[in-house]
Kinemage of the C-alpha trace (Angstrom):
@kinemage 1
@onewidth
@group {chain A} dominant
@subgroup {mainchain}
@vectorlist {calphas} color= white
{ca unk a 1} P 74.377 81.660 169.211
{ca unk a 2} L 78.121 81.715 168.647
{ca unk a 3} L 79.681 83.496 165.681
{ca unk a 4} L 82.407 81.562 163.970
{ca unk a 5} L 85.162 83.148 161.947
{ca unk a 6} L 85.683 81.929 158.412
{ca unk a 7} L 88.271 79.185 158.319
{ca unk a 8} L 91.680 80.325 157.096
{ca unk a 9} L 92.246 79.843 153.377
{ca unk a 10} L 94.329 76.897 152.362
{ca unk a 11} L 97.709 77.564 150.759
{ca unk a 12} L 96.431 76.308 147.364
{ca unk a 13} L 93.525 78.745 147.488
{ca unk a 14} L 95.822 81.647 148.355
{ca unk a 15} L 98.281 80.792 145.598
{ca unk a 16} L 95.468 80.382 143.046
{ca unk a 17} L 93.896 83.712 143.962
{ca unk a 18} L 97.269 85.413 143.586
{ca unk a 19} L 97.758 83.687 140.219
{ca unk a 20} L 94.261 84.617 139.013
{ca unk a 21} L 94.629 88.269 140.005
{ca unk a 22} L 97.947 88.445 138.158
{ca unk a 23} L 96.903 86.538 135.033
{ca unk a 24} L 93.328 87.762 134.546
{ca unk a 25} L 94.229 91.186 133.066
{ca unk a 26} L 96.791 89.577 130.735
{ca unk a 27} L 94.331 86.922 129.616
{ca unk a 28} L 91.629 89.512 128.939
{ca unk a 29} L 94.023 91.775 127.053
{ca unk a 30} L 95.434 89.005 124.898
{ca unk a 31} L 92.009 87.530 124.210
{ca unk a 32} L 90.592 90.973 123.364
{ca unk a 33} L 93.135 91.251 120.600
{ca unk a 34} L 92.745 87.642 119.577
{ca unk a 35} L 88.936 87.767 119.478
{ca unk a 36} L 88.383 91.436 118.716
{ca unk a 37} L 85.751 91.681 121.463
{ca unk a 38} L 86.405 92.641 125.088
{ca unk a 39} L 83.191 91.017 126.350
{ca unk a 40} L 84.011 87.672 124.815
{ca unk a 41} L 87.580 88.029 126.095
{ca unk a 42} L 86.311 88.510 129.668
{ca unk a 43} L 84.144 85.411 129.393
{ca unk a 44} L 86.893 83.251 127.913
{ca unk a 45} L 89.451 84.475 130.464
{ca unk a 46} L 87.048 83.527 133.233
{ca unk a 47} L 86.511 80.096 131.686
{ca unk a 48} L 90.268 79.541 131.423
{ca unk a 49} L 90.747 80.506 135.076
{ca unk a 50} L 87.938 78.170 136.131
{ca unk a 51} L 89.754 75.343 134.382
{ca unk a 52} L 93.010 76.381 136.043
{ca unk a 53} L 91.284 76.334 139.449
{ca unk a 54} L 89.825 72.895 138.807
{ca unk a 55} L 93.329 71.584 138.076
{ca unk a 56} L 95.283 73.918 140.359
{ca unk a 57} L 96.994 71.122 142.244
{ca unk a 58} L 98.624 70.062 138.950
{ca unk a 59} L 98.852 73.480 137.226
{ca unk a 60} L 100.522 75.195 140.187
{ca unk a 61} L 103.434 72.790 139.933
{ca unk a 62} L 104.096 73.556 136.271
{ca unk a 63} L 107.107 75.619 135.323
{ca unk a 64} L 104.879 78.241 133.654
{ca unk a 65} L 101.271 78.071 134.897
{ca unk a 66} L 100.506 81.326 133.057
{ca unk a 67} L 101.508 79.774 129.740
{ca unk a 68} L 99.176 76.861 130.465
{ca unk a 69} L 96.300 79.254 131.213
{ca unk a 70} L 96.940 81.197 128.001
{ca unk a 71} L 97.057 78.008 125.976
{ca unk a 72} L 93.702 76.943 127.446
{ca unk a 73} L 92.289 80.416 126.786
{ca unk a 74} L 93.457 80.375 123.162
{ca unk a 75} L 91.958 76.918 122.687
{ca unk a 76} L 88.670 78.196 124.102
{ca unk a 77} L 88.844 81.169 121.726
{ca unk a 78} L 89.462 78.886 118.762
{ca unk a 79} L 86.421 76.850 119.738
{ca unk a 80} L 84.448 80.083 119.993
{ca unk a 81} L 85.528 81.057 116.469
{ca unk a 82} L 84.543 77.653 115.116
{ca unk a 83} L 81.083 78.060 116.655
{ca unk a 84} L 80.816 81.602 115.286
{ca unk a 85} L 81.830 80.462 111.801
{ca unk a 86} L 79.134 77.793 111.916
{ca unk a 87} L 76.666 80.432 113.063
{ca unk a 88} L 77.639 82.737 110.175
{ca unk a 89} L 77.171 79.898 107.700
{ca unk a 90} L 73.749 79.241 109.175
{ca unk a 91} L 72.839 82.935 108.913
{ca unk a 92} L 73.950 82.963 105.293
{ca unk a 93} L 71.702 79.992 104.571
{ca unk a 94} L 68.744 81.047 106.696
{ca unk a 95} L 68.705 84.734 107.467
{ca unk a 96} L 70.519 88.020 108.085
{ca unk a 97} L 73.848 88.268 109.844
{ca unk a 98} L 74.040 89.826 113.302
{ca unk a 99} L 74.387 93.614 113.495
{ca unk a 100} L 77.945 94.735 114.202
{ca unk a 101} L 77.500 98.410 113.291
{ca unk a 102} L 77.478 99.674 116.899
{ca unk a 103} L 81.161 98.966 117.640
{ca unk a 104} L 82.397 101.902 119.768
{ca unk a 105} L 86.111 101.386 119.053
{ca unk a 106} L 88.142 104.077 117.399
{ca unk a 107} L 89.007 103.530 113.735
{ca unk a 108} L 92.662 102.690 114.417
{ca unk a 109} L 91.859 100.145 117.113
{ca unk a 110} L 89.132 98.638 114.980
{ca unk a 111} L 91.475 98.386 111.980
{ca unk a 112} L 94.115 96.652 114.109
{ca unk a 113} L 91.555 94.283 115.608
{ca unk a 114} L 90.153 93.478 112.175
{ca unk a 115} L 93.621 92.921 110.754
{ca unk a 116} L 94.529 90.713 113.720
{ca unk a 117} L 91.277 88.764 113.363
{ca unk a 118} L 92.119 88.064 109.707
{ca unk a 119} L 95.334 86.289 110.673
{ca unk a 120} L 95.296 82.491 110.687
{ca unk a 121} L 94.737 81.072 114.209
{ca unk a 122} L 98.264 80.029 115.216
{ca unk a 123} L 99.836 83.121 113.677
{ca unk a 124} L 97.262 85.313 115.462
{ca unk a 125} L 98.034 83.575 118.768
{ca unk a 126} L 101.783 84.094 118.314
{ca unk a 127} L 101.365 87.784 117.424
{ca unk a 128} L 99.104 88.453 120.420
{ca unk a 129} L 101.396 86.649 122.856
{ca unk a 130} L 104.616 88.128 121.486
{ca unk a 131} L 103.518 91.743 120.967
{ca unk a 132} L 100.563 92.360 123.255
{ca unk a 133} L 101.840 90.362 126.222
{ca unk a 134} L 105.503 90.913 125.326
{ca unk a 135} L 106.249 87.241 125.898
{ca unk a 136} L 109.539 85.632 125.029
{ca unk a 137} L 109.852 83.176 122.181
{ca unk a 138} L 110.128 80.275 124.650
{ca unk a 139} L 107.053 81.319 126.653
{ca unk a 140} L 105.074 81.730 123.428
{ca unk a 141} L 106.242 78.309 122.256
{ca unk a 142} L 105.093 76.755 125.547
{ca unk a 143} L 101.683 78.423 125.382
{ca unk a 144} L 100.992 77.517 121.767
{ca unk a 145} L 102.633 74.105 121.595
{ca unk a 146} L 104.974 75.290 118.833
{ca unk a 147} L 108.734 75.046 118.646
{ca unk a 148} L 110.717 78.246 119.242
{ca unk a 149} L 111.748 78.176 115.558
{ca unk a 150} L 108.088 78.010 114.510
{ca unk a 151} L 107.291 80.944 116.803
{ca unk a 152} L 109.967 83.001 115.022
{ca unk a 153} L 108.600 81.991 111.619
{ca unk a 154} L 104.978 82.696 112.597
{ca unk a 155} L 105.982 86.042 114.095
{ca unk a 156} L 107.664 87.080 110.859
{ca unk a 157} L 104.688 85.934 108.760
{ca unk a 158} L 102.202 87.547 111.103
{ca unk a 159} L 103.893 90.934 111.070
{ca unk a 160} L 104.005 90.815 107.279
{ca unk a 161} L 100.338 89.867 107.040
{ca unk a 162} L 99.327 92.577 109.523
{ca unk a 163} L 101.260 95.149 107.546
{ca unk a 164} L 99.577 94.000 104.349
{ca unk a 165} L 96.082 94.004 105.888
{ca unk a 166} L 96.565 97.460 107.399
{ca unk a 167} L 97.946 98.866 104.128
{ca unk a 168} L 94.933 97.474 102.258
{ca unk a 169} L 92.587 99.060 104.785
{ca unk a 170} L 94.404 102.387 104.526
{ca unk a 171} L 94.351 102.282 100.706
{ca unk a 172} L 90.629 101.437 100.690
{ca unk a 173} L 89.851 104.382 102.976
{ca unk a 174} L 91.944 106.760 100.890
{ca unk a 175} L 90.274 105.643 97.669
{ca unk a 176} L 86.844 105.891 99.275
{ca unk a 177} L 87.574 109.425 100.489
{ca unk a 178} L 88.686 110.454 96.991
{ca unk a 179} L 85.434 109.147 95.485
{ca unk a 180} L 83.411 111.166 97.988
{ca unk a 181} L 85.027 114.450 96.918
């Protein structure tokens, strides 16, 4: 019996693995903020990378393969939210909603995640890409399919909405604490 060494990896496989190792943490981080759930973010990031691998011959030749992967990931997240919204509607019609009381996040992180989750989809995507990933306006435009001018507008709106949501949360907590005393 002769032992054979594994065949050397092809250049495409090497370049994809390098890409995946670099992009995976960014995808998970951005999707965690976008979705508000690290577990779902891991799953969606993996799905986006699977799609990138399936099309790597084409994706690797793009000017910004990372932007393509983030766009796919955000589209997958949007689909996830649509399914979840349908599920919530079904629960409202037919039974109790799922238990979300065991969230281990700190209050500040939870408030930011909740405020981010309340943003409309495209605005949420722009905010996550611009502030969490620290992407440029052009990279964000490529990933979301928006124009750079729209990215600027959505960024401005998103920051304002986040501020408003967080102020409302803070005011609600303060008023609740006063009632308890």
